[in-house]
N, C-alpha and C positions, 0 to 999 in steps of 0.2 A: 397126647403127651401130657407131661405130667405139670402141677399147678409150679411146680420149681424148676422149669425147662427153661434155656435159654435162648435167646433170637439174638444173633450178632450180625450185624450189618456193616461192611467194613468196605474202606475206599483203598481201592487197590494200586491207585497211583503212590499213596503215602506209606506204604509198609508190606513187605516180605510175606507173600501165602504161608510161607515152612513154618517160618520163625513164628507167625501168629497162630497156626495151628499146634505147634509145639505146645506154646506156652497156655493156650487153651487147654489142651488137654491135661497137662500135668494141672492145674490151678483150678481149672471147672470142671473135667471131668468130659464124659463122652455124649450128655443129655443138652447138646445144641446144636440149635440151625442156622443155618447160613444162608446170607443173602449177600450178596457185591453190588455196591453202586454202580453206578452207569454216569458219562457225561450230561444224559437228558435228563437225569432222576439222582437228588443226592442224596436221599433215603427215606421219601415220605412213601414211595409204594410199597419199599420192602418195609417200613415200617407199622404200615399197616397190614401186610400180610403176617408178622411174626404178630402181632393181634387175631389175627382171626386164625393165627394156628392156636394160639392159647398159649403162648411165651407170656410167664410173668415177669421177667427181665427181659429188657431189651437194649441191647450194648452196642451204644456205637462207636466205631473202632477209626478216626480219622481227625481230620480240621476242624474248625469252628462251622464251617457249612453241612458238616456229616452231622453234626452232633443239632445244629439247629434242626435240621428237617426231623430227623428221630424226635425231638423235642417238641416240635410243634407236631406232631402226628399222637404222643402219646399223652399230651395237656388235655385233662379233666379226666383221665382215665385212670385205676387202680395199679396201671401195669408200674415198676420201676424202672428207672434209666439209669444205665451203666455208660461209666465213660473212660477208653481206652486216647489219651490225645496223642497224636499225631501230626507233624507238619510242624508249623512256627508259631501261630497265634497262639489257640487254645486258651482264649481269654475266661472263659466260662469254669475250665477244669483248674485254671489258676484261681479265682477267687474262689473253688471249692476245696482250693490244695489237695487235688489229685495229684500224684507222682505222675510228673512228664519225662516223656521218651524212657520210661521204664514203665514196659510191658508186665512184668510179672508181679509189680508191686501195685499197676494198677486195677490187673486182676484179682490180687490177693483183696484189697479196697471192695470190689466189689462182691467175692466169694462172702467176705464179714458179713455181709447183710445187711448193715447202718444205714437206715435211711432218715432222710429229710425231705419237708414238700420247701418248694420255693416257690418263686411268682416268674411269670412269665411275661413279657411285654408282647403288645401286637399295635403294629402299625398300617396304616391306610391312609393309600394312595392309588391314584387312577382307578377307581372301585376296586380295588385287590388289598386286602389284607394279609399282612405275612408276624410270623409269630418274631421276634428278637430274645435270646435270651442273655445278652450282653448290652450293646449300644445300637442308637441310630443317631444320625444326624448329617449337617452338611458343615462345609469349610475343610480348614486344614483336619486333616485324619487323624484319628486319637492315636494311630501307629506312627506318624508320621511326626508326632508330638515325642515321641520314645526311641525314635529309629536312631540312636547316639553310637557312636563310634566307639567299640570294645574300647582298644588302647586307650582313648581319649578318657573314659567314663571310669579305667582303673584308676588312672593318673590322676584326674581332675573330681570322681564324685562327681555330685549332685550340678556340677557348673557345665558340666557336657552336655544338660539339657538345652541351656543357652544357645550352645552352638548348634542342636538340632533345629531349635525352636526359628534359630537366627536363619536359617535356611528354608525353612517352610511359611515364613510371613512374607516372601517375595509372591507370594502366589496368590495371598489373600485380597479380597475386595470389600469393600463394606457394603451393606445394601438393608434396607428400610423391612422389619420383621415384625408381624402382629403375632403375639402369645396371649392364649389365653387359657389358664390354668382353673382347672373343674368349670367351675360355676362364677369366678371372678369375673369383673369386665375387662374384655382386653387391652391389652400393653401394647403402645405403639414404642417398639425399640430398634438403635440400628447395632449392627453385627455383622460379622463374617463366620463366626462358628459356633453353631450350635450342636450338643453333644446330648442325647437323654439317654439314658441308661438304668439298667436292672443291677447291678452289679458296675465296680468302679473301677477296679484294678487292671491295668494294663501291663504290655512288658516291662522289666527293669524293674517291677514292684513299685510304679507310680502309680498314686489314685486318683485319676482326674473327678472321679464325682466321690467327693468323702465322705459323703452320708448315704453313702447308696447300699443298701443292703439287699440279699436276695432272697428274704422271708418279710419284708416290713409290711407289703401291700402299695408299696409306693414308688412313681419313677422318681429319678432324680434329673433335673436339669443343667448344665452348663451353658450360660454365653458369653464367647469370648468378643469383645470388641476392642482389642490392641489395634492403636494408628499410628505406625511409627516405631522406632527401636526403643523409643523410652519406655511407651505404654509394651510392650511386647516383655521388656525386662518387667516389668510389674506383673504382666501373666505369669513370664515365669517363676518369681520368687512368690506369686499366689499359690500357684499350683504346687509347686517340688517342694517349699520352705514353709507358708501359712500353715497350706491345707495337707503339709506332707509330713515332713521331718521337727516342725515345731510340736505336730498335733501324737506324734510319737515320744518326743524327748518329755513334754511337761505334761501328758495324759489329758490336756485340754481339747475337749471333743467340740469346742465351738468353731462353726465355719466361717473362714473369712474370705468377707465381699471386698472388692476392690473397683478401683473407677473400669477395671477393663477386665475383671471377669467376675459373674454374676449365678448366684446359687439358687435353685428353687426347688423346691416338691410337690409332687401331686399326685393324682390316680390317673387323671386324665390331661391329657394337654393338644392345645389345637395350635398350630402355625401357620402362617399364610407369609408368603416373600413375594417382595416388589416385581422380581426376576426369577426364571427358573434358572436352580442350582443342581448339582451333580449330587445324590443323595445317597448316601451307605446304610446296610442293614447289617450290621456285624460285620462291618469291614466287605464284605460285598457290595459293589456298585450296582445299583439296579437303575440307573439313568437319572434323567434330571424332572423334578418336582418343583410346582409353585406352591402348594401346600399339603400337609401330610395331618393325621391324627393320631393320637399314641394312649394306650391305655395298659391298665395293668391288670392281669388274671391272678387273683392272689393264691397261692398254693397250689397251682396249674400243675405241678412236675414234682411226684415222688423219685429222687435221685438217690442213688447210692453213692 
C-alpha cells in the first residue's frame, strides 16, 4: 500500500454497499482497502487493521458510534480521519460542517486533503476508559432537548424547543453532585442533567455548549438544575436565546449563566453522584454510574 492509500470502515446497516462503492471509485479511485463493522465491533478492530496495513487516511462511514470507534483508535497517530456521515445524529460531522447525507460531497471533502487537528475527550468509569468526540453526560439526553416536532418548529421557530423540553422535564429528578474542575476544590451542587462536551452543537443547530471548540484544549460543562415549569422556561431561554440566538444577533460571545443553567470549562473534571444514574457517551447508553472522570487529549486526531 502506498503512503496515500485509504482505508474505509463502513457500517452496512447505514448505507447501500453498491451506492457507496460506486461513489468511492469515482472520487477516491481504486487505492482503497475496505473493512465492514459488526455488531460486536463498531470499528476499533478494523481501524487497527487499517493502521497495520499502512493506510494514511482512514474513513469512517456510519453514525456517531462508528466515527467515535475509529477516532479513538487513530488518537495520537498521524493518520487522518475522514468522515462520511450516515444515520441521524452525526454530531461530530455537524460540528465540522461535513456534508450530511451527501456521500459524493463528503468524499470530495476527504479527497481535497485539507486537515486540522481536533481534541478528543476521554471518560473513565468502572475501571474503563472510553474516548468521546462530542459529549458525555447524564440526565435529560442532549438529543431529547432538540427532538422537536418538525412541523411545529417550522411554524413556531425556537419556541418549539419549549415544547420539547416540557416533555423531557417530566422524567427528571434532582440529585446531589460533587464536581471537581482541574485542581480546584470540589463543589457540592444539586442538579438533574450534566453534559460535558468537546463540541457543542446538536441537531437543529442548537448549541448546548456555546463556548465549546474542537481545538481549544478544553472540555465544557453544562449543569442544569431546573426544578419546575418556571425554571425549565428559564433553561430554554438560556440555552436557546441567551446563549444561542442572542449571541448570533449581537456578536456578544459572553456566556450567560442563570439560576438553572451553569457553564464551566476545564481540562479535567471529576464527578461523583449521590445515586447511580444512566450515563451516555456520544449518545450511546453505557449503563449506570456513580462517579466518572473526564480529560481532554489536545490535538489528538487529524481530521479531513
